[in-house]
C-alpha positions in Angstrom: -80.6 -16.2 7.2 -78.7 -13.1 6.3 -75.5 -13.4 4.4 -72.2 -12.2 5.8 -70.7 -9.3 3.8 -67.1 -8.4 4.3 -65.1 -5.6 2.6 -61.4 -5.8 3.2 -58.0 -4.9 1.7 -56.9 -7.5 -0.8 -53.5 -9.2 -0.4 -51.3 -10.7 -3.1 -52.9 -14.1 -2.3 -56.2 -12.7 -3.5 -54.9 -12.2 -7.1 -56.8 -15.2 -8.5 -60.1 -13.9 -7.0 -59.4 -10.4 -8.3 -58.7 -11.8 -11.8 -61.9 -13.8 -11.7 -63.9 -10.7 -10.8 -62.1 -8.8 -13.5 -63.0 -11.4 -16.1 -66.7 -11.3 -15.0 -66.6 -7.6 -15.5 -65.1 -7.8 -18.9 -67.6 -10.4 -20.0 -70.5 -8.1 -18.9 -69.0 -5.2 -20.9 -68.6 -7.4 -24.0 -64.8 -7.2 -23.9 -64.2 -10.9 -23.2 -65.9 -14.2 -24.0 -66.3 -17.2 -21.7 -63.9 -19.4 -23.8 -61.1 -17.0 -23.0 -61.5 -17.5 -19.2 -58.8 -20.0 -18.4 -56.1 -18.3 -20.4 -57.1 -14.8 -19.1 -57.2 -15.9 -15.5 -53.7 -17.4 -15.6 -52.1 -14.3 -17.0 -54.2 -11.8 -15.1 -53.7 -13.5 -11.7 -49.9 -13.5 -12.3 -49.9 -9.8 -13.3 -52.2 -8.8 -10.3 -50.0 -10.8 -7.9 -46.9 -9.0 -9.1 -48.6 -5.5 -8.9 -49.9 -6.2 -5.4 -46.5 -7.6 -4.3 -44.6 -4.7 -5.6 -47.0 -2.2 -4.1 -47.9 -0.8 -7.5 -51.6 -1.5 -6.8 -53.9 -1.5 -3.8 -57.1 -3.4 -4.0 -60.2 -4.0 -2.0 -62.4 -7.1 -2.2 -66.0 -7.6 -1.2 -67.1 -11.1 -0.1 -70.5 -12.6 0.5 -70.3 -15.6 2.8 -66.7 -15.9 1.8 -67.3 -15.8 -1.9 -65.5 -12.9 -3.8 -68.3 -10.7 -5.0 -66.8 -7.3 -5.7 -63.6 -5.3 -6.0 -61.9 -2.0 -6.7 -58.3 -1.2 -7.4 -56.0 1.8 -7.2 -53.1 1.5 -9.6 -50.1 3.7 -8.9 -47.4 5.2 -11.1 -45.0 8.1 -11.2 -45.2 10.9 -13.7 -42.6 13.5 -14.4 -41.7 15.5 -11.3 -44.1 18.0 -9.8 -43.4 20.4 -6.8 -45.4 18.2 -4.4 -45.6 14.6 -5.6 -45.0 12.7 -8.8 -47.2 9.8 -7.7 -50.5 9.4 -9.6 -53.3 6.8 -9.2 -56.0 5.4 -11.4 -59.2 3.8 -9.9 -59.9 0.8 -12.0 -61.5 -2.6 -12.0 -64.5 -1.6 -9.9 -67.0 -4.4 -10.0 -69.8 -5.8 -7.9 -71.7 -9.0 -8.8 -75.3 -8.3 -10.1 -77.0 -9.8 -7.0 -75.3 -7.2 -4.7 -75.7 -4.1 -6.8 -77.6 -1.0 -5.8 -76.7 -1.5 -2.1 -73.8 1.0 -1.9 -71.0 -1.6 -2.1 -69.3 -0.1 -5.2 -69.3 3.3 -3.5 -67.6 1.9 -0.4 -65.1 0.0 -2.5 -64.2 3.2 -4.4 -64.0 5.2 -1.2 -61.4 2.8 0.2 -59.4 3.0 -3.0 -59.5 6.8 -3.0 -58.6 7.0 0.7 -55.6 4.8 0.2 -54.4 6.9 -2.8 -54.8 10.1 -0.7 -52.9 8.5 2.2 -50.0 7.8 -0.2 -49.9 11.4 -1.2 -50.9 11.1 -4.8 -51.0 14.3 -6.9 -54.0 13.2 -8.9 -56.5 10.4 -9.0 -58.1 9.5 -12.4 -60.5 6.9 -13.7 -62.3 6.0 -16.9 -65.9 5.5 -15.9 -68.6 3.5 -17.7 -71.9 5.3 -18.0 -73.4 3.0 -15.3 -70.7 4.0 -12.8 -70.4 7.7 -13.6 -72.9 8.8 -10.9 -71.0 7.0 -8.2 -67.8 8.8 -9.2 -69.5 12.2 -9.4 -70.9 11.8 -5.9 -67.4 11.0 -4.7 -66.0 14.3 -6.1 -64.6 13.2 -9.5 -65.1 15.8 -12.2 -65.4 15.6 -15.9 -62.0 16.6 -17.1 -61.1 16.0 -20.7 -58.7 13.2 -21.4 -57.5 11.9 -24.7 -56.3 8.4 -25.4 -55.0 6.2 -28.3 -56.1 2.6 -28.1 -53.8 0.0 -29.5 
């Protein structure tokens, strides 16, 4: 029997599922440890709920037979004024569970996030890719601009 795959816009009520997917991603990247899960989920779900409720973030969720299995987010903020728009977006939190990878789902999730950002009239869309995801973003038109950051 074939599983049912659904890609849909996330709502504020999906904050816990988005937080769970985010934690899985962070564990895979070596940036979180399983013992941190409960504390992280509580805080992250609250923050994601607030961001979605305040329209500071748009997210898409991928489910397999109703189980959250992937996501992508567009986080919005205003920069100093520009002639056209001050609104900017960052594509972040792109994740697909290992069993569903290499099927184009991450690409579709990112396409939805980019389309939403463009529909909002953002001036610029940025992201910080991992080496694994870089080819997806290049195929979608992202270029290799130089960015500098200070990590705290």
